DSSP file (Angstrom, degrees, kcal/mol; ACC not computed):
  #  RESIDUE AA STRUCTURE BP1 BP2  ACC     N-H-->O    O-->H-N    N-H-->O    O-->H-N    TCO  KAPPA ALPHA  PHI   PSI    X-CA   Y-CA   Z-CA
    1    1 A M              0   0    0      0, 0.0    59,-0.1     0, 0.0    37,-0.0   0.000 360.0 360.0 360.0 146.4 -144.1   28.5   35.0
    2    2 A P        -     0   0    0      0, 0.0    56,-1.9     0, 0.0     2,-0.4  -0.287 360.0-130.9 -59.0 147.9 -146.7   27.1   37.5
    3    3 A I  E     -AB  57  85A   0     82,-0.9    82,-3.2    54,-0.2     2,-0.4  -0.873  20.7-165.6-107.2 134.7 -145.4   26.7   41.1
    4    4 A Y  E     -AB  56  84A   0     52,-3.2    52,-2.6    -2,-0.4     2,-0.5  -0.978   7.4-156.3-123.8 137.7 -145.9   23.4   42.9
    5    5 A I  E     -AB  55  83A   0     78,-3.1    78,-2.8    -2,-0.4     2,-0.3  -0.958  15.1-175.6-111.9 120.8 -145.5   22.9   46.7
    6    6 A S  E     +AB  54  82A   0     48,-2.7    48,-2.7    -2,-0.5     2,-0.3  -0.888   5.7 172.1-113.5 149.0 -144.8   19.3   47.8
    7    7 A R  E     +AB  53  81A   0     74,-2.3    74,-2.8    -2,-0.3     2,-0.3  -0.984  12.2 131.0-148.8 154.5 -144.5   18.0   51.3
    8    8 A G  E     -A   52   0A   0     44,-1.6    43,-3.0    -2,-0.3    44,-1.6  -0.951  44.4 -80.2-176.8-163.5 -144.2   14.5   52.8
    9    9 A K  E     - B   0  78A   0     69,-3.1    69,-2.6    -2,-0.3     2,-0.3  -0.853  27.8-123.3-123.0 155.8 -142.3   12.4   55.3
   10   10 A F  E     - B   0  77A   0     -2,-0.3    67,-0.2    67,-0.2     2,-0.1  -0.726  35.1-114.4 -88.4 145.9 -139.1   10.5   55.3
   11   11 A T     >  -     0   0    0     65,-2.3     4,-2.1    -2,-0.3     5,-0.2  -0.432  27.7-109.6 -74.8 161.5 -139.2    6.8   56.0
   12   12 A A  H  > S+     0   0    0      1,-0.2     4,-2.5     2,-0.2     5,-0.2   0.880 121.9  53.4 -58.6 -37.6 -137.6    5.6   59.3
   13   13 A E  H  > S+     0   0    0      1,-0.2     4,-2.4     2,-0.2    -1,-0.2   0.904 107.1  51.3 -67.6 -38.7 -134.9    3.9   57.2
   14   14 A A  H  > S+     0   0    0      2,-0.2     4,-2.6     1,-0.2    -2,-0.2   0.932 111.1  47.7 -62.0 -44.3 -134.2    7.2   55.4
   15   15 A V  H  X S+     0   0    0     -4,-2.1     4,-2.0     2,-0.2     5,-0.2   0.941 110.7  51.2 -61.9 -47.6 -133.8    9.1   58.7
   16   16 A K  H  X S+     0   0    0     -4,-2.5     4,-2.0     1,-0.2     5,-0.2   0.928 112.0  48.1 -56.4 -46.6 -131.5    6.4   60.1
   17   17 A G  H  X S+     0   0    0     -4,-2.4     4,-2.3     1,-0.2    -1,-0.2   0.908 111.5  48.2 -61.3 -42.0 -129.3    6.7   57.0
   18   18 A M  H  < S+     0   0    0     -4,-2.6    -1,-0.2     1,-0.2    -2,-0.2   0.763 109.6  53.2 -73.6 -23.9 -129.2   10.5   57.1
   19   19 A L  H  < S+     0   0    0     -4,-2.0    -1,-0.2    -5,-0.2    -2,-0.2   0.857 113.4  43.4 -72.1 -36.4 -128.2   10.4   60.8
   20   20 A A  H  < S+     0   0    0     -4,-2.0    -2,-0.2     1,-0.3    -3,-0.2   0.842 135.6  16.2 -76.2 -32.7 -125.4    8.0   60.0
   21   21 A K  S  < S-     0   0    0     -4,-2.3    -1,-0.3    -5,-0.2    -2,-0.2  -0.612  84.5-151.7-143.2  79.8 -124.3   10.0   56.9
   22   22 A P        +     0   0    0      0, 0.0     2,-0.3     0, 0.0    -3,-0.1  -0.121  21.7 174.1 -53.7 146.2 -125.8   13.6   56.9
   23   23 A E        -     0   0    0     -5,-0.1     2,-0.8     0, 0.0    -2,-0.0  -0.996  37.8-113.7-152.5 150.1 -126.4   15.1   53.5
   24   24 A N     >  -     0   0    0     -2,-0.3     4,-0.6     1,-0.2     3,-0.5  -0.767  24.9-170.0 -86.3 113.2 -127.9   18.2   51.9
   25   25 A R  H  > S+     0   0    0     -2,-0.8     4,-2.4     1,-0.2     5,-0.2   0.590  70.4  84.5 -80.9 -10.3 -130.9   17.0   49.9
   26   26 A E  H  > S+     0   0    0      1,-0.2     4,-2.6     2,-0.2    -1,-0.2   0.896  90.2  47.2 -62.4 -42.4 -131.4   20.4   48.3
   27   27 A E  H  > S+     0   0    0     -3,-0.5     4,-2.8     2,-0.2    -1,-0.2   0.933 111.9  48.7 -66.4 -45.1 -128.8   19.7   45.6
   28   28 A A  H  X S+     0   0    0     -4,-0.6     4,-2.2     1,-0.2    -2,-0.2   0.911 114.4  46.1 -65.5 -38.9 -130.2   16.2   44.7
   29   29 A V  H  X S+     0   0    0     -4,-2.4     4,-2.9     2,-0.2     5,-0.2   0.934 112.2  51.9 -69.0 -43.8 -133.8   17.5   44.5
   30   30 A S  H  X S+     0   0    0     -4,-2.6     4,-2.2    -5,-0.2    -2,-0.2   0.919 111.0  47.4 -57.8 -43.7 -132.6   20.5   42.4
   31   31 A D  H  X S+     0   0    0     -4,-2.8     4,-2.4     2,-0.2    -1,-0.2   0.918 111.4  50.6 -62.5 -41.7 -130.8   18.2   40.0
   32   32 A L  H  X S+     0   0    0     -4,-2.2     4,-1.2    -5,-0.2    -2,-0.2   0.947 110.4  49.4 -58.9 -49.4 -133.9   15.9   39.8
   33   33 A F  H ><>S+     0   0    0     -4,-2.9     5,-3.5     1,-0.2     3,-0.6   0.911 110.6  50.5 -58.6 -42.3 -136.1   18.9   39.0
   34   34 A K  H ><5S+     0   0    0     -4,-2.2     3,-1.4     1,-0.2    -1,-0.2   0.897 103.0  61.5 -61.2 -41.6 -133.7   20.1   36.3
   35   35 A T  H 3<5S+     0   0    0     -4,-2.4    -1,-0.2     1,-0.3    -2,-0.2   0.827 109.8  39.3 -53.7 -34.2 -133.7   16.6   34.7
   36   36 A V  T <<5S-     0   0    0     -4,-1.2    -1,-0.3    -3,-0.6    -2,-0.2   0.435 127.8 -93.4-100.1   0.9 -137.4   16.8   34.0
   37   37 A G  T < 5S+     0   0    0     -3,-1.4    -3,-0.2    -4,-0.5     2,-0.1   0.667  88.2 111.1  98.2  17.9 -137.4   20.5   33.0
   38   38 A G      < -     0   0    0     -5,-3.5     2,-0.3    -6,-0.2    -1,-0.3  -0.440  56.1-130.6-109.6-171.0 -138.3   22.1   36.3
   39   39 A R  E     -C   57   0A   0     18,-2.4    18,-2.9    -2,-0.1     2,-0.4  -0.977  13.8-129.2-145.3 130.5 -136.6   24.3   38.8
   40   40 A L  E     +C   56   0A   0     -2,-0.3    16,-0.3    16,-0.2     3,-0.1  -0.600  21.1 179.9 -73.0 128.3 -136.2   24.0   42.5
   41   41 A I  E     -     0   0A   0     14,-3.3     2,-0.3     1,-0.4    15,-0.2   0.842  66.4 -20.7 -92.5 -47.3 -137.2   27.3   44.3
   42   42 A S  E     -C   55   0A   0     13,-1.9    13,-2.8     2,-0.0    -1,-0.4  -0.986  49.1-152.7-163.3 156.5 -136.6   26.0   47.8
   43   43 A W  E     -C   54   0A   0     -2,-0.3     2,-0.4    11,-0.2    11,-0.2  -0.992  20.3-175.6-134.0 135.6 -136.3   23.0   50.0
   44   44 A Y  E     -C   53   0A   0      9,-2.8     9,-2.3    -2,-0.4     2,-0.5  -0.991  27.2-138.1-138.0 144.4 -137.0   22.8   53.7
   45   45 A L  E     -C   52   0A   0     -2,-0.4     7,-0.3     7,-0.2     2,-0.3  -0.850  38.9-167.8 -88.8 132.7 -136.9   20.4   56.7
   46   46 A T        -     0   0    0      5,-2.5     2,-0.3    -2,-0.5    -2,-0.0  -0.819  17.9-133.0-126.7 163.8 -140.1   21.0   58.6
   47   47 A F        +     0   0    0     -2,-0.3     3,-0.4     2,-0.0     2,-0.3  -0.754  68.1  32.9-108.7 154.7 -141.5   20.0   62.0
   48   48 A G  S    S-     0   0    0     -2,-0.3    -2,-0.1     1,-0.2     0, 0.0  -0.754 119.5  -8.0 103.8-145.5 -145.0   18.6   62.6
   49   49 A H  S    S+     0   0    0     -2,-0.3     2,-0.3     2,-0.0    -1,-0.2   0.846 128.8  50.9 -59.6 -38.1 -147.0   16.2   60.3
   50   50 A H        -     0   0    0     -3,-0.4   -41,-0.2     1,-0.1     3,-0.1  -0.764  61.4-160.1-104.5 150.9 -144.5   16.6   57.4
   51   51 A D  S    S+     0   0    0    -43,-3.0    -5,-2.5    -2,-0.3     2,-0.3   0.718  77.6  18.6 -97.0 -24.5 -140.7   16.2   57.5
   52   52 A W  E     -AC   8  45A   0    -44,-1.6   -44,-1.6    -7,-0.3     2,-0.3  -0.969  55.6-165.6-147.8 153.3 -139.9   18.1   54.4
   53   53 A L  E     -AC   7  44A   0     -9,-2.3    -9,-2.8    -2,-0.3     2,-0.4  -0.984   9.0-172.1-142.4 133.8 -141.4   20.7   52.0
   54   54 A V  E     -AC   6  43A   0    -48,-2.7   -48,-2.7    -2,-0.3     2,-0.5  -0.969   9.5-157.0-126.3 148.6 -140.2   21.7   48.5
   55   55 A I  E     +AC   5  42A   0    -13,-2.8   -14,-3.3    -2,-0.4   -13,-1.9  -0.983  25.8 163.5-122.1 123.3 -141.3   24.5   46.2
   56   56 A G  E     -AC   4  40A   0    -52,-2.6   -52,-3.2    -2,-0.5     2,-0.5  -0.924  33.5-129.3-140.5 162.7 -140.6   24.1   42.5
   57   57 A E  E     +AC   3  39A   0    -18,-2.9   -18,-2.4    -2,-0.3   -54,-0.2  -0.954  29.8 170.6-113.0 132.1 -141.6   25.5   39.1
   58   58 A F        -     0   0    0    -56,-1.9   -20,-0.1    -2,-0.5   -21,-0.1  -0.980  41.6-120.2-136.4 150.3 -142.6   23.1   36.4
   59   59 A P  S    S-     0   0    0      0, 0.0     2,-0.3     0, 0.0    -1,-0.1   0.837  90.6 -18.3 -55.0 -34.9 -144.1   23.7   32.9
   60   60 A N  S  > S-     0   0    0    -58,-0.1     4,-2.1   -59,-0.1     3,-0.3  -0.960  75.2 -87.1-164.2 173.9 -147.2   21.6   33.7
   61   61 A E  H  > S+     0   0    0     -2,-0.3     4,-2.7     1,-0.2     5,-0.2   0.786 119.4  59.7 -65.6 -28.3 -148.6   19.0   36.1
   62   62 A K  H  > S+     0   0    0      2,-0.2     4,-1.6     1,-0.2    -1,-0.2   0.913 108.5  43.6 -67.1 -41.8 -147.3   16.1   34.1
   63   63 A V  H  > S+     0   0    0     -3,-0.3     4,-1.7     2,-0.2    -2,-0.2   0.886 114.8  50.1 -72.9 -38.4 -143.7   17.3   34.5
   64   64 A A  H  X S+     0   0    0     -4,-2.1     4,-2.2     1,-0.2    -2,-0.2   0.953 110.3  49.8 -61.8 -45.4 -144.3   18.0   38.2
   65   65 A A  H  X S+     0   0    0     -4,-2.7     4,-2.7     1,-0.2     5,-0.2   0.851 105.8  57.0 -64.3 -31.6 -145.7   14.6   38.7
   66   66 A S  H  X S+     0   0    0     -4,-1.6     4,-2.2     2,-0.2    -1,-0.2   0.907 108.5  47.1 -64.2 -40.5 -142.8   12.9   37.0
   67   67 A A  H  X S+     0   0    0     -4,-1.7     4,-2.2    -3,-0.2    -2,-0.2   0.943 113.8  46.3 -64.0 -48.8 -140.4   14.6   39.4
   68   68 A I  H  X S+     0   0    0     -4,-2.2     4,-2.4     1,-0.2    -2,-0.2   0.862 112.8  49.6 -64.8 -38.7 -142.4   13.6   42.4
   69   69 A L  H  X S+     0   0    0     -4,-2.7     4,-2.1     2,-0.2    -1,-0.2   0.891 110.0  51.3 -67.2 -37.8 -142.9   10.1   41.2
   70   70 A A  H  X S+     0   0    0     -4,-2.2     4,-0.6    -5,-0.2    -2,-0.2   0.923 112.1  46.6 -62.5 -41.2 -139.1    9.7   40.5
   71   71 A A  H >< S+     0   0    0     -4,-2.2     3,-1.1     1,-0.2     5,-0.4   0.934 113.3  48.8 -70.5 -42.1 -138.3   10.9   44.0
   72   72 A A  H >< S+     0   0    0     -4,-2.4     3,-1.7     1,-0.2     5,-0.3   0.821 100.1  66.3 -64.1 -30.6 -141.0    8.6   45.6
   73   73 A A  H 3< S+     0   0    0     -4,-2.1    -1,-0.2     1,-0.3    -2,-0.2   0.745  85.6  73.4 -64.6 -22.4 -139.7    5.5   43.6
   74   74 A G  T << S-     0   0    0     -3,-1.1    -1,-0.3    -4,-0.6    -2,-0.2   0.682 102.9-128.8 -70.8 -15.4 -136.4    5.7   45.6
   75   75 A G  S <  S+     0   0    0     -3,-1.7   -61,-0.2    -4,-0.2    -2,-0.1   0.458  83.1  98.7  90.7  -1.2 -138.3    4.3   48.7
   76   76 A S  S    S+     0   0    0     -5,-0.4   -65,-2.3   -63,-0.1     2,-0.3   0.488  73.0  63.4 -96.6  -6.1 -137.2    7.1   51.2
   77   77 A L  E     +B   10   0A   0     -5,-0.3     2,-0.3   -67,-0.2   -67,-0.2  -0.856  55.2 171.2-123.2 155.4 -140.3    9.2   51.1
   78   78 A S  E     +B    9   0A   0    -69,-2.6   -69,-3.1    -2,-0.3    -2,-0.0  -0.966  56.5  34.1-150.1 166.9 -143.9    8.6   52.1
   79   79 A D  E    S-     0   0A   0     -2,-0.3     2,-0.3   -71,-0.2    -1,-0.1   0.868  73.3-177.0  55.9  41.9 -147.2   10.5   52.5
   80   80 A I  E     -     0   0A   0    -72,-0.1     2,-0.4    -3,-0.1   -72,-0.2  -0.533   9.0-177.0 -78.0 131.4 -146.4   12.9   49.6
   81   81 A E  E     -B    7   0A   0    -74,-2.8   -74,-2.3    -2,-0.3     2,-0.4  -0.979   4.7-166.2-125.4 138.9 -148.9   15.7   48.9
   82   82 A T  E     -B    6   0A   0     -2,-0.4     2,-0.4   -76,-0.2   -76,-0.2  -0.992   4.6-175.3-129.2 132.8 -148.5   18.2   46.1
   83   83 A T  E     -B    5   0A   0    -78,-2.8   -78,-3.1    -2,-0.4     2,-0.4  -0.973  24.3-128.6-126.2 136.8 -150.4   21.5   45.6
   84   84 A V  E     -B    4   0A   0     -2,-0.4     2,-0.4   -80,-0.2   -80,-0.2  -0.682  29.9-152.9 -81.3 140.7 -150.4   23.9   42.8
   85   85 A A  E     -B    3   0A   0    -82,-3.2   -82,-0.9    -2,-0.4     2,-0.4  -0.877   4.7-151.7-115.6 145.5 -149.7   27.5   44.0
   86   86 A M        -     0   0    0     -2,-0.4     2,-0.1   -84,-0.1   -82,-0.0  -0.900  17.2-122.9-115.1 145.2 -150.8   30.8   42.5
   87   87 A T     >  -     0   0    0     -2,-0.4     4,-2.8     1,-0.1     5,-0.2  -0.363  36.3-104.0 -71.9 162.7 -149.2   34.1   42.8
   88   88 A A  H  > S+     0   0    0      1,-0.2     4,-2.2     2,-0.2     5,-0.1   0.872 123.7  52.1 -58.3 -35.0 -151.3   37.0   44.2
   89   89 A K  H  > S+     0   0    0      2,-0.2     4,-1.7     1,-0.2    -1,-0.2   0.927 111.3  45.6 -64.4 -45.3 -151.7   38.4   40.7
   90   90 A D  H  > S+     0   0    0      2,-0.2     4,-2.2     1,-0.2    -2,-0.2   0.874 111.6  53.3 -63.7 -39.1 -152.9   35.0   39.3
   91   91 A A  H  X S+     0   0    0     -4,-2.8     4,-2.7     1,-0.2     5,-0.2   0.916 107.2  51.1 -66.9 -40.2 -155.2   34.6   42.3
   92   92 A A  H  X S+     0   0    0     -4,-2.2     4,-2.1    -5,-0.2    -1,-0.2   0.902 111.2  48.1 -61.8 -39.6 -156.8   38.0   41.6
   93   93 A A  H  X S+     0   0    0     -4,-1.7     4,-2.3     2,-0.2    -1,-0.2   0.876 111.4  51.5 -67.7 -34.7 -157.4   37.1   38.0
   94   94 A T  H  X S+     0   0    0     -4,-2.2     4,-2.6     2,-0.2    -2,-0.2   0.924 109.7  48.2 -66.3 -44.8 -158.9   33.8   39.1
   95   95 A F  H  X S+     0   0    0     -4,-2.7     4,-2.5     1,-0.2    -2,-0.2   0.897 111.8  51.1 -58.1 -42.2 -161.3   35.5   41.5
   96   96 A E  H  X S+     0   0    0     -4,-2.1     4,-2.1    -5,-0.2    -1,-0.2   0.922 111.0  46.4 -65.1 -43.1 -162.3   37.9   38.8
   97   97 A A  H  X S+     0   0    0     -4,-2.3     4,-2.2     2,-0.2    -2,-0.2   0.880 113.1  50.6 -65.6 -38.2 -163.0   35.1   36.3
   98   98 A A  H  X S+     0   0    0     -4,-2.6     4,-2.9     2,-0.2    -2,-0.2   0.909 108.3  52.1 -66.3 -40.9 -164.9   33.2   39.0
   99   99 A G  H  X S+     0   0    0     -4,-2.5     4,-0.9     2,-0.2    -2,-0.2   0.915 111.4  47.3 -58.9 -44.9 -167.0   36.2   39.8
  100  100 A N  H  < S+     0   0    0     -4,-2.1     4,-0.4     1,-0.2     3,-0.3   0.888 115.1  44.9 -67.0 -39.2 -167.8   36.6   36.1
  101  101 A A  H >< S+     0   0    0     -4,-2.2     3,-1.1     1,-0.2     4,-0.3   0.873 107.2  59.7 -68.0 -38.8 -168.7   33.0   35.7
  102  102 A G  H >< S+     0   0    0     -4,-2.9     3,-0.8     1,-0.2    -1,-0.2   0.722  90.2  71.1 -64.6 -23.1 -170.7   32.9   39.0
  103  103 A R  T 3< S+     0   0    0     -4,-0.9    -1,-0.2    -3,-0.3    -2,-0.2   0.830 108.6  33.5 -64.0 -31.1 -173.1   35.6   37.7
  104  104 A S  T <  S+     0   0    0     -3,-1.1     2,-0.4    -4,-0.4    -1,-0.2   0.301  98.8  99.9-108.1   8.5 -174.7   33.2   35.3
  105  105 A F    <   -     0   0    0     -3,-0.8     2,-0.5    -4,-0.3    -4,-0.0  -0.812  56.4-154.1 -99.4 133.6 -174.4   30.0   37.3
  106  106 A R        -     0   0    0     -2,-0.4     3,-0.1     5,-0.0     2,-0.1  -0.941  17.6-133.5-107.1 124.9 -177.4   28.6   39.3
  107  107 A S    >   -     0   0    0     -2,-0.5     3,-1.6     1,-0.1     2,-0.1  -0.351  38.0 -84.5 -69.7 152.8 -176.4   26.5   42.3
  108  108 A A  T 3  S+     0   0    0      1,-0.2    -1,-0.1    -2,-0.1     3,-0.1  -0.358 113.1  14.7 -61.2 134.4 -178.2   23.2   42.8
  109  109 A G  T 3  S+     0   0    0      1,-0.3     2,-0.4    -3,-0.1    -1,-0.2   0.614 102.6 113.0  74.7  14.8 -181.6   23.4   44.5
  110  110 A R    <         0   0    0     -3,-1.6    -1,-0.3     1,-0.1    -4,-0.0  -0.907 360.0 360.0-117.9 145.4 -181.8   27.2   44.0
  111  111 A S              0   0    0     -2,-0.4    -1,-0.1    -3,-0.1    -3,-0.1   0.456 360.0 360.0 -83.9 360.0 -184.3   29.1   41.9
């Protein structure tokens, strides 16, 4: 299954609530992903621009989006970004296919 990496921020209200009543969000996220047909690979609290990062497997982008939208609808998350990730094996196959396609492609403004 394709792998998706999502990252984002907690709202100030969410942080206040988790400070008052700490909780392990990994189980809740895992359950959400299972509900839509995906699987949580890992969940991380992060420093810097993003507060959290999750890695999950989903059958396709529609299923991945449904999990992210469901999480966002709760109102505790903001600035969510999701990226599809490829394994090294898939990346090598992609570069090979791009190289083959590029041999017959003419870039704009080039002869």
